[in-house]
Steps between C-alpha positions, in 0.01 A plus 500: 500500500801730459472802270747731326428761768645263761845523340769748603435785253796710603727416208763763435395750235490872432232706325589751230280707269480416130711810430803339672818457298756220530715697744198527731459123482865443585468725807190310611680167462815609684372392840573129499153435637324621184484233234249671270355836401128521438401777261170681554305738280438731796517484879271222620423414137526155348838335453601519133803276504809382681871565454748261658877521519548280193277731290702801608837337438392383155392855410822655630711239320328589173615861544170664596542839668388452862410866543271512194349157438165443671473195721170417332696417184669205674231396749344157494121517483451129573346555842251268659233668709349272763238578764616444857203265552610260224572152642868401477417176320333693218753783483803270498389333178434842343848623595666188361300524177543874434855538637463873570785743564321606818186438701284790610267413786176699512247542778125457457477854355770428239747721686870414529568289806847365426753363253663159478770374271398171335785314674403633841135421430579138415718458810241667729221293351706181539576587864129554558420160349777337705369664818157356431648148500411429142807281475345246737270390218781419257610161382780516758247447778372180338821351364830446673730705278875456540802681368683271260829668594459452876 
């Protein structure tokens, strides 16, 4: 059975300390590859929250001073922490139910292993299910379905 640890956990993110200001976040997001900033209390400490481009743009649009406003004031704390050993079938329903801003994957010692955006998680999980030929047990294998527009 596939687990969360089997997914590609190399989503694009940057780590910043909780003392980071909005200008620090913007610098971390400048490389196109980084889609999120994870804020930590201290080096190797737990992730406190996440700041994505839309959070930063909303704050800048409202006139917040990027050199003075702490990133923690705009971070989203709706993070889902999942153990890498959690089966995909179980974790997928949790992700869909909770709709987190980000998914933090932890190892067996509760240490950070990786980050996934919810959209990437769903697509990776779906690919994993597709690779395991789960679609062969659908109604399409028992019924001759046709496209009414064909």
